[in-house]
PDB file of N, CA, C and O in Angstrom:
ATOM      1  N   MET A   1      -2.874   3.469  -9.773  1.00  0.00           N
ATOM      2  CA  MET A   1      -2.419   4.305  -8.706  1.00  0.00           C
ATOM      3  C   MET A   1      -3.390   5.464  -8.461  1.00  0.00           C
ATOM      4  O   MET A   1      -3.573   5.913  -7.329  1.00  0.00           O
ATOM      5  N   ARG A   2      -4.000   5.931  -9.540  1.00  0.00           N
ATOM      6  CA  ARG A   2      -4.971   7.023  -9.353  1.00  0.00           C
ATOM      7  C   ARG A   2      -6.119   6.597  -8.453  1.00  0.00           C
ATOM      8  O   ARG A   2      -6.594   7.383  -7.633  1.00  0.00           O
ATOM      9  N   LEU A   3      -6.566   5.358  -8.602  1.00  0.00           N
ATOM     10  CA  LEU A   3      -7.643   4.861  -7.763  1.00  0.00           C
ATOM     11  C   LEU A   3      -7.202   4.839  -6.296  1.00  0.00           C
ATOM     12  O   LEU A   3      -7.981   5.204  -5.415  1.00  0.00           O
ATOM     13  N   ALA A   4      -5.988   4.424  -6.030  1.00  0.00           N
ATOM     14  CA  ALA A   4      -5.481   4.388  -4.648  1.00  0.00           C
ATOM     15  C   ALA A   4      -5.371   5.797  -4.071  1.00  0.00           C
ATOM     16  O   ALA A   4      -5.556   5.990  -2.869  1.00  0.00           O
ATOM     17  N   GLU A   5      -5.072   6.777  -4.914  1.00  0.00           N
ATOM     18  CA  GLU A   5      -4.933   8.152  -4.439  1.00  0.00           C
ATOM     19  C   GLU A   5      -6.263   8.777  -4.028  1.00  0.00           C
ATOM     20  O   GLU A   5      -6.294   9.648  -3.159  1.00  0.00           O
ATOM     21  N   CYS A   6      -7.340   8.351  -4.632  1.00  0.00           N
ATOM     22  CA  CYS A   6      -8.608   9.029  -4.360  1.00  0.00           C
ATOM     23  C   CYS A   6      -9.666   8.108  -3.754  1.00  0.00           C
ATOM     24  O   CYS A   6     -10.857   8.415  -3.812  1.00  0.00           O
ATOM     25  N   SER A   7      -9.247   6.991  -3.178  1.00  0.00           N
ATOM     26  CA  SER A   7     -10.191   6.088  -2.526  1.00  0.00           C
ATOM     27  C   SER A   7      -9.452   5.337  -1.427  1.00  0.00           C
ATOM     28  O   SER A   7      -8.281   5.603  -1.160  1.00  0.00           O
ATOM     29  N   ASP A   8     -10.138   4.406  -0.800  1.00  0.00           N
ATOM     30  CA  ASP A   8      -9.464   3.600   0.210  1.00  0.00           C
ATOM     31  C   ASP A   8      -8.986   2.272  -0.361  1.00  0.00           C
ATOM     32  O   ASP A   8      -8.822   1.297   0.372  1.00  0.00           O
ATOM     33  N   THR A   9      -8.765   2.237  -1.671  1.00  0.00           N
ATOM     34  CA  THR A   9      -8.253   1.052  -2.344  1.00  0.00           C
ATOM     35  C   THR A   9      -6.827   0.778  -1.895  1.00  0.00           C
ATOM     36  O   THR A   9      -6.026   1.698  -1.727  1.00  0.00           O
ATOM     37  N   ILE A  10      -6.526  -0.485  -1.706  1.00  0.00           N
ATOM     38  CA  ILE A  10      -5.176  -0.921  -1.364  1.00  0.00           C
ATOM     39  C   ILE A  10      -4.646  -1.677  -2.574  1.00  0.00           C
ATOM     40  O   ILE A  10      -5.314  -2.578  -3.081  1.00  0.00           O
ATOM     41  N   VAL A  11      -3.463  -1.325  -3.039  1.00  0.00           N
ATOM     42  CA  VAL A  11      -2.887  -1.907  -4.250  1.00  0.00           C
ATOM     43  C   VAL A  11      -1.709  -2.800  -3.872  1.00  0.00           C
ATOM     44  O   VAL A  11      -0.881  -2.426  -3.041  1.00  0.00           O
ATOM     45  N   PHE A  12      -1.638  -3.961  -4.474  1.00  0.00           N
ATOM     46  CA  PHE A  12      -0.536  -4.897  -4.285  1.00  0.00           C
ATOM     47  C   PHE A  12       0.306  -4.867  -5.542  1.00  0.00           C
ATOM     48  O   PHE A  12      -0.227  -4.951  -6.648  1.00  0.00           O
ATOM     49  N   GLY A  13       1.625  -4.746  -5.384  1.00  0.00           N
ATOM     50  CA  GLY A  13       2.488  -4.725  -6.550  1.00  0.00           C
ATOM     51  C   GLY A  13       3.946  -4.790  -6.154  1.00  0.00           C
ATOM     52  O   GLY A  13       4.257  -4.846  -4.965  1.00  0.00           O
ATOM     53  N   PRO A  14       4.853  -4.783  -7.127  1.00  0.00           N
ATOM     54  CA  PRO A  14       6.282  -4.847  -6.837  1.00  0.00           C
ATOM     55  C   PRO A  14       6.740  -3.604  -6.074  1.00  0.00           C
ATOM     56  O   PRO A  14       6.378  -2.479  -6.420  1.00  0.00           O
ATOM     57  N   GLN A  15       7.529  -3.824  -5.046  1.00  0.00           N
ATOM     58  CA  GLN A  15       8.003  -2.724  -4.213  1.00  0.00           C
ATOM     59  C   GLN A  15       8.752  -1.679  -5.040  1.00  0.00           C
ATOM     60  O   GLN A  15       8.618  -0.481  -4.790  1.00  0.00           O
ATOM     61  N   SER A  16       9.534  -2.120  -6.013  1.00  0.00           N
ATOM     62  CA  SER A  16      10.314  -1.176  -6.814  1.00  0.00           C
ATOM     63  C   SER A  16       9.418  -0.187  -7.557  1.00  0.00           C
ATOM     64  O   SER A  16       9.767   0.987  -7.685  1.00  0.00           O
ATOM     65  N   LEU A  17       8.279  -0.646  -8.042  1.00  0.00           N
ATOM     66  CA  LEU A  17       7.349   0.234  -8.744  1.00  0.00           C
ATOM     67  C   LEU A  17       6.593   1.132  -7.763  1.00  0.00           C
ATOM     68  O   LEU A  17       6.476   2.338  -7.983  1.00  0.00           O
ATOM     69  N   LEU A  18       6.086   0.546  -6.692  1.00  0.00           N
ATOM     70  CA  LEU A  18       5.285   1.310  -5.740  1.00  0.00           C
ATOM     71  C   LEU A  18       6.110   2.370  -5.012  1.00  0.00           C
ATOM     72  O   LEU A  18       5.586   3.425  -4.653  1.00  0.00           O
ATOM     73  N   ALA A  19       7.388   2.096  -4.794  1.00  0.00           N
ATOM     74  CA  ALA A  19       8.256   3.062  -4.110  1.00  0.00           C
ATOM     75  C   ALA A  19       8.382   4.359  -4.905  1.00  0.00           C
ATOM     76  O   ALA A  19       8.605   5.418  -4.318  1.00  0.00           O
ATOM     77  N   THR A  20       8.243   4.294  -6.222  1.00  0.00           N
ATOM     78  CA  THR A  20       8.290   5.495  -7.063  1.00  0.00           C
ATOM     79  C   THR A  20       7.200   6.477  -6.649  1.00  0.00           C
ATOM     80  O   THR A  20       7.441   7.682  -6.580  1.00  0.00           O
ATOM     81  N   TYR A  21       6.019   5.971  -6.377  1.00  0.00           N
ATOM     82  CA  TYR A  21       4.899   6.825  -5.982  1.00  0.00           C
ATOM     83  C   TYR A  21       5.086   7.365  -4.565  1.00  0.00           C
ATOM     84  O   TYR A  21       4.674   8.484  -4.261  1.00  0.00           O
ATOM     85  N   GLU A  22       5.703   6.569  -3.710  1.00  0.00           N
ATOM     86  CA  GLU A  22       5.955   7.048  -2.348  1.00  0.00           C
ATOM     87  C   GLU A  22       6.999   8.163  -2.372  1.00  0.00           C
ATOM     88  O   GLU A  22       6.832   9.173  -1.689  1.00  0.00           O
ATOM     89  N   ARG A  23       8.062   7.997  -3.140  1.00  0.00           N
ATOM     90  CA  ARG A  23       9.092   9.042  -3.235  1.00  0.00           C
ATOM     91  C   ARG A  23       8.514  10.343  -3.773  1.00  0.00           C
ATOM     92  O   ARG A  23       8.991  11.424  -3.429  1.00  0.00           O
ATOM     93  N   ALA A  24       7.496  10.248  -4.609  1.00  0.00           N
ATOM     94  CA  ALA A  24       6.847  11.444  -5.151  1.00  0.00           C
ATOM     95  C   ALA A  24       5.888  12.071  -4.133  1.00  0.00           C
ATOM     96  O   ALA A  24       5.306  13.125  -4.389  1.00  0.00           O
ATOM     97  N   GLY A  25       5.727  11.408  -2.962  1.00  0.00           N
ATOM     98  CA  GLY A  25       4.844  11.933  -1.925  1.00  0.00           C
ATOM     99  C   GLY A  25       3.368  11.713  -2.198  1.00  0.00           C
ATOM    100  O   GLY A  25       2.515  12.338  -1.568  1.00  0.00           O
ATOM    101  N   ARG A  26       3.065  10.830  -3.134  1.00  0.00           N
ATOM    102  CA  ARG A  26       1.674  10.620  -3.527  1.00  0.00           C
ATOM    103  C   ARG A  26       0.991   9.520  -2.730  1.00  0.00           C
ATOM    104  O   ARG A  26      -0.201   9.622  -2.443  1.00  0.00           O
ATOM    105  N   LEU A  27       1.715   8.476  -2.368  1.00  0.00           N
ATOM    106  CA  LEU A  27       1.137   7.324  -1.701  1.00  0.00           C
ATOM    107  C   LEU A  27       2.087   6.813  -0.625  1.00  0.00           C
ATOM    108  O   LEU A  27       3.253   7.208  -0.584  1.00  0.00           O
ATOM    109  N   LYS A  28       1.598   5.944   0.237  1.00  0.00           N
ATOM    110  CA  LYS A  28       2.401   5.380   1.321  1.00  0.00           C
ATOM    111  C   LYS A  28       2.572   3.887   1.079  1.00  0.00           C
ATOM    112  O   LYS A  28       1.588   3.165   0.921  1.00  0.00           O
ATOM    113  N   VAL A  29       3.820   3.421   1.050  1.00  0.00           N
ATOM    114  CA  VAL A  29       4.120   2.012   0.850  1.00  0.00           C
ATOM    115  C   VAL A  29       4.246   1.338   2.214  1.00  0.00           C
ATOM    116  O   VAL A  29       4.861   1.871   3.137  1.00  0.00           O
ATOM    117  N   MET A  30       3.652   0.163   2.313  1.00  0.00           N
ATOM    118  CA  MET A  30       3.737  -0.638   3.535  1.00  0.00           C
ATOM    119  C   MET A  30       4.369  -1.966   3.153  1.00  0.00           C
ATOM    120  O   MET A  30       4.089  -2.503   2.081  1.00  0.00           O
ATOM    121  N   SER A  31       5.208  -2.491   4.010  1.00  0.00           N
ATOM    122  CA  SER A  31       5.864  -3.757   3.686  1.00  0.00           C
ATOM    123  C   SER A  31       4.859  -4.897   3.663  1.00  0.00           C
ATOM    124  O   SER A  31       3.824  -4.847   4.327  1.00  0.00           O
ATOM    125  N   TRP A  32       5.173  -5.901   2.905  1.00  0.00           N
ATOM    126  CA  TRP A  32       4.335  -7.095   2.802  1.00  0.00           C
ATOM    127  C   TRP A  32       4.891  -8.084   3.812  1.00  0.00           C
ATOM    128  O   TRP A  32       6.047  -8.491   3.694  1.00  0.00           O
ATOM    129  N   PRO A  33       4.100  -8.481   4.800  1.00  0.00           N
ATOM    130  CA  PRO A  33       4.626  -9.281   5.909  1.00  0.00           C
ATOM    131  C   PRO A  33       4.813 -10.768   5.630  1.00  0.00           C
ATOM    132  O   PRO A  33       5.305 -11.500   6.489  1.00  0.00           O
ATOM    133  N   LEU A  34       4.431 -11.216   4.457  1.00  0.00           N
ATOM    134  CA  LEU A  34       4.521 -12.636   4.151  1.00  0.00           C
ATOM    135  C   LEU A  34       5.666 -12.897   3.194  1.00  0.00           C
ATOM    136  O   LEU A  34       6.079 -12.011   2.445  1.00  0.00           O
ATOM    137  N   GLU A  35       6.180 -14.129   3.223  1.00  0.00           N
ATOM    138  CA  GLU A  35       7.236 -14.487   2.300  1.00  0.00           C
ATOM    139  C   GLU A  35       6.686 -14.477   0.883  1.00  0.00           C
ATOM    140  O   GLU A  35       5.591 -14.984   0.637  1.00  0.00           O
ATOM    141  N   GLY A  36       7.426 -13.914  -0.034  1.00  0.00           N
ATOM    142  CA  GLY A  36       6.922 -13.818  -1.392  1.00  0.00           C
ATOM    143  C   GLY A  36       8.041 -13.925  -2.405  1.00  0.00           C
ATOM    144  O   GLY A  36       9.169 -14.280  -2.062  1.00  0.00           O
ATOM    145  N   PRO A  37       7.732 -13.621  -3.644  1.00  0.00           N
ATOM    146  CA  PRO A  37       8.750 -13.695  -4.697  1.00  0.00           C
ATOM    147  C   PRO A  37       9.834 -12.654  -4.477  1.00  0.00           C
ATOM    148  O   PRO A  37       9.665 -11.712  -3.703  1.00  0.00           O
ATOM    149  N   GLU A  38      10.936 -12.837  -5.162  1.00  0.00           N
ATOM    150  CA  GLU A  38      12.080 -11.952  -4.988  1.00  0.00           C
ATOM    151  C   GLU A  38      11.822 -10.518  -5.425  1.00  0.00           C
ATOM    152  O   GLU A  38      12.659  -9.648  -5.184  1.00  0.00           O
ATOM    153  N   SER A  39      10.706 -10.252  -6.051  1.00  0.00           N
ATOM    154  CA  SER A  39      10.414  -8.889  -6.507  1.00  0.00           C
ATOM    155  C   SER A  39      10.088  -7.957  -5.353  1.00  0.00           C
ATOM    156  O   SER A  39       9.954  -6.751  -5.562  1.00  0.00           O
ATOM    157  N   GLY A  40       9.955  -8.485  -4.132  1.00  0.00           N
ATOM    158  CA  GLY A  40       9.674  -7.644  -2.983  1.00  0.00           C
ATOM    159  C   GLY A  40       8.278  -7.068  -3.009  1.00  0.00           C
ATOM    160  O   GLY A  40       8.129  -5.858  -3.175  1.00  0.00           O
ATOM    161  N   PRO A  41       7.226  -7.900  -2.848  1.00  0.00           N
ATOM    162  CA  PRO A  41       5.862  -7.385  -2.895  1.00  0.00           C
ATOM    163  C   PRO A  41       5.589  -6.397  -1.771  1.00  0.00           C
ATOM    164  O   PRO A  41       6.139  -6.519  -0.677  1.00  0.00           O
ATOM    165  N   SER A  42       4.751  -5.436  -2.047  1.00  0.00           N
ATOM    166  CA  SER A  42       4.374  -4.412  -1.073  1.00  0.00           C
ATOM    167  C   SER A  42       2.909  -4.054  -1.262  1.00  0.00           C
ATOM    168  O   SER A  42       2.272  -4.463  -2.232  1.00  0.00           O
ATOM    169  N   LEU A  43       2.396  -3.293  -0.329  1.00  0.00           N
ATOM    170  CA  LEU A  43       1.064  -2.714  -0.423  1.00  0.00           C
ATOM    171  C   LEU A  43       1.223  -1.216  -0.537  1.00  0.00           C
ATOM    172  O   LEU A  43       2.193  -0.653  -0.028  1.00  0.00           O
ATOM    173  N   ILE A  44       0.294  -0.568  -1.193  1.00  0.00           N
ATOM    174  CA  ILE A  44       0.332   0.889  -1.292  1.00  0.00           C
ATOM    175  C   ILE A  44      -1.079   1.405  -1.058  1.00  0.00           C
ATOM    176  O   ILE A  44      -2.060   0.786  -1.472  1.00  0.00           O
ATOM    177  N   ARG A  45      -1.163   2.542  -0.392  1.00  0.00           N
ATOM    178  CA  ARG A  45      -2.463   3.138  -0.098  1.00  0.00           C
ATOM    179  C   ARG A  45      -2.322   4.642  -0.100  1.00  0.00           C
ATOM    180  O   ARG A  45      -1.212   5.174  -0.091  1.00  0.00           O
ATOM    181  N   SER A  46      -3.435   5.316  -0.111  1.00  0.00           N
ATOM    182  CA  SER A  46      -3.437   6.771  -0.110  1.00  0.00           C
ATOM    183  C   SER A  46      -2.712   7.297   1.121  1.00  0.00           C
ATOM    184  O   SER A  46      -2.904   6.788   2.225  1.00  0.00           O
ATOM    185  N   LYS A  47      -1.890   8.302   0.935  1.00  0.00           N
ATOM    186  CA  LYS A  47      -1.104   8.852   2.035  1.00  0.00           C
ATOM    187  C   LYS A  47      -1.948   9.704   2.970  1.00  0.00           C
ATOM    188  O   LYS A  47      -1.726   9.683   4.181  1.00  0.00           O
ATOM    189  N   GLY A  48      -2.895  10.442   2.450  1.00  0.00           N
ATOM    190  CA  GLY A  48      -3.621  11.387   3.270  1.00  0.00           C
ATOM    191  C   GLY A  48      -5.081  11.075   3.531  1.00  0.00           C
ATOM    192  O   GLY A  48      -5.756  11.848   4.210  1.00  0.00           O
ATOM    193  N   ARG A  49      -5.584   9.976   3.019  1.00  0.00           N
ATOM    194  CA  ARG A  49      -7.006   9.653   3.178  1.00  0.00           C
ATOM    195  C   ARG A  49      -7.206   8.625   4.272  1.00  0.00           C
ATOM    196  O   ARG A  49      -6.349   7.773   4.508  1.00  0.00           O
ATOM    197  N   HIS A  50      -8.343   8.713   4.936  1.00  0.00           N
ATOM    198  CA  HIS A  50      -8.716   7.705   5.916  1.00  0.00           C
ATOM    199  C   HIS A  50      -9.220   6.477   5.186  1.00  0.00           C
ATOM    200  O   HIS A  50      -9.808   6.584   4.110  1.00  0.00           O
ATOM    201  N   LEU A  51      -8.991   5.322   5.763  1.00  0.00           N
ATOM    202  CA  LEU A  51      -9.447   4.077   5.159  1.00  0.00           C
ATOM    203  C   LEU A  51     -10.815   3.702   5.698  1.00  0.00           C
ATOM    204  O   LEU A  51     -11.220   4.146   6.772  1.00  0.00           O
ATOM    205  N   SER A  52     -11.513   2.887   4.945  1.00  0.00           N
ATOM    206  CA  SER A  52     -12.785   2.342   5.419  1.00  0.00           C
ATOM    207  C   SER A  52     -12.495   1.405   6.589  1.00  0.00           C
ATOM    208  O   SER A  52     -11.356   0.965   6.750  1.00  0.00           O
ATOM    209  N   PRO A  53     -13.495   1.090   7.405  1.00  0.00           N
ATOM    210  CA  PRO A  53     -13.267   0.152   8.506  1.00  0.00           C
ATOM    211  C   PRO A  53     -12.702  -1.194   8.040  1.00  0.00           C
ATOM    212  O   PRO A  53     -11.841  -1.766   8.708  1.00  0.00           O
ATOM    213  N   ALA A  54     -13.177  -1.698   6.908  1.00  0.00           N
ATOM    214  CA  ALA A  54     -12.664  -2.972   6.394  1.00  0.00           C
ATOM    215  C   ALA A  54     -11.193  -2.848   6.001  1.00  0.00           C
ATOM    216  O   ALA A  54     -10.394  -3.734   6.307  1.00  0.00           O
ATOM    217  N   ALA A  55     -10.835  -1.769   5.335  1.00  0.00           N
ATOM    218  CA  ALA A  55      -9.440  -1.562   4.936  1.00  0.00           C
ATOM    219  C   ALA A  55      -8.557  -1.359   6.162  1.00  0.00           C
ATOM    220  O   ALA A  55      -7.421  -1.832   6.184  1.00  0.00           O
ATOM    221  N   GLU A  56      -9.058  -0.664   7.181  1.00  0.00           N
ATOM    222  CA  GLU A  56      -8.302  -0.481   8.424  1.00  0.00           C
ATOM    223  C   GLU A  56      -7.979  -1.834   9.062  1.00  0.00           C
ATOM    224  O   GLU A  56      -6.863  -2.055   9.532  1.00  0.00           O
ATOM    225  N   ARG A  57      -8.961  -2.730   9.074  1.00  0.00           N
ATOM    226  CA  ARG A  57      -8.735  -4.051   9.672  1.00  0.00           C
ATOM    227  C   ARG A  57      -7.721  -4.840   8.863  1.00  0.00           C
ATOM    228  O   ARG A  57      -6.873  -5.524   9.436  1.00  0.00           O
ATOM    229  N   LEU A  58      -7.794  -4.756   7.531  1.00  0.00           N
ATOM    230  CA  LEU A  58      -6.821  -5.445   6.681  1.00  0.00           C
ATOM    231  C   LEU A  58      -5.428  -4.917   6.951  1.00  0.00           C
ATOM    232  O   LEU A  58      -4.491  -5.698   7.117  1.00  0.00           O
ATOM    233  N   MET A  59      -5.276  -3.593   6.999  1.00  0.00           N
ATOM    234  CA  MET A  59      -3.956  -3.009   7.230  1.00  0.00           C
ATOM    235  C   MET A  59      -3.435  -3.374   8.619  1.00  0.00           C
ATOM    236  O   MET A  59      -2.231  -3.564   8.790  1.00  0.00           O
ATOM    237  N   ALA A  60      -4.310  -3.473   9.604  1.00  0.00           N
ATOM    238  CA  ALA A  60      -3.885  -3.864  10.949  1.00  0.00           C
ATOM    239  C   ALA A  60      -3.250  -5.262  10.940  1.00  0.00           C
ATOM    240  O   ALA A  60      -2.315  -5.526  11.696  1.00  0.00           O
ATOM    241  N   LEU A  61      -3.754  -6.142  10.096  1.00  0.00           N
ATOM    242  CA  LEU A  61      -3.167  -7.472   9.984  1.00  0.00           C
ATOM    243  C   LEU A  61      -1.728  -7.404   9.473  1.00  0.00           C
ATOM    244  O   LEU A  61      -0.871  -8.170   9.913  1.00  0.00           O
ATOM    245  N   PHE A  62      -1.468  -6.488   8.546  1.00  0.00           N
ATOM    246  CA  PHE A  62      -0.140  -6.372   7.964  1.00  0.00           C
ATOM    247  C   PHE A  62       0.826  -5.603   8.855  1.00  0.00           C
ATOM    248  O   PHE A  62       2.038  -5.796   8.769  1.00  0.00           O
ATOM    249  N   GLU A  63       0.300  -4.741   9.701  1.00  0.00           N
ATOM    250  CA  GLU A  63       1.178  -3.919  10.547  1.00  0.00           C
ATOM    251  C   GLU A  63       1.578  -4.625  11.822  1.00  0.00           C
ATOM    252  O   GLU A  63       2.461  -4.134  12.525  1.00  0.00           O
ATOM    253  N   SER A  64       0.970  -5.761  12.159  1.00  0.00           N
ATOM    254  CA  SER A  64       1.315  -6.447  13.408  1.00  0.00           C
ATOM    255  C   SER A  64       2.453  -7.419  13.245  1.00  0.00           C
ATOM    256  O   SER A  64       2.853  -8.069  14.211  1.00  0.00           O
TER     257      SER A  64
END
């Protein structure tokens, strides 16, 4: 999570775990648009940092 906070790294993990960091105001959780396991997969990224162009394009795929 520290890497996601200080870079444009996007982390994939269980929604229940990633939501802890979002509630703390540290990171932003985005829903995972594909069907997955019952654990509720999500993506997490830095809340206040701009993403690289490549990361922006990846996130655009998930937000549509």
